[in-house]
N, C-alpha and C positions, 0 to 999 in steps of 0.2 A: 504494500500499500504506500503510496507516495506521500501521504499526509500524516504518516505514523508519528513523528516527532513534533507534531504542532500542539499549540495550546489555543483553546477556543476563545472567542471574544463575544460577549453578550451582544444581542441585537434587539429587534422589536418584532412585534406581531400586531398587524392591521387587518381588520375584518370589514369588508364591504358586501353585504347581500350573502351570496353563495361563494363568495371568493375571500381568501385571506393572503396576505404577503408576509413572509418572516424573512428579515435580513439576518446575515450572519457574517462572522469573520473568524479567521484563525491566524495566528502568528507562526511562521515557520521557524524551526529550530536554528539557533545561532549559526551552525554550519551551513545553513541555506540563506545566510544574511539577514535572519530574523524579519523577513519582509511580512506585512500584513496582507493577507488575501481576503477580499470582501466578495460576498455573493448574496442571492436570495433565493428563496423557494416560493412557488406560486401553487396554491392550492384551490381546487374546485369542489365544492361539497354539493351532495344530493341526499336528501332524507337523513342528514346528520352523519353521512359517511364520506371519506375522501374518494372522489371518483377521477380525480387527476392531480398529478404533481409534477411540475416542472422545475428544475433547478438551473441556476445561472451563476457562473463565477467570473467575477472581473479579471481580465488579462492584463498583464502589463509586459512591456518590452524587455 
């Protein structure tokens, strides 16, 4: 796993109707430069259950 030595950073969760957005981040190990990687997950709900989840990670050069 490429994120094994990382530390999670807290994010936020926002709900709008049947959708939710959760932001997140993690800081890579010092050997990887300690870079903060950010991303978000998008959730769609139907009848109280998750029917779709998409994840996005911000890329940097």
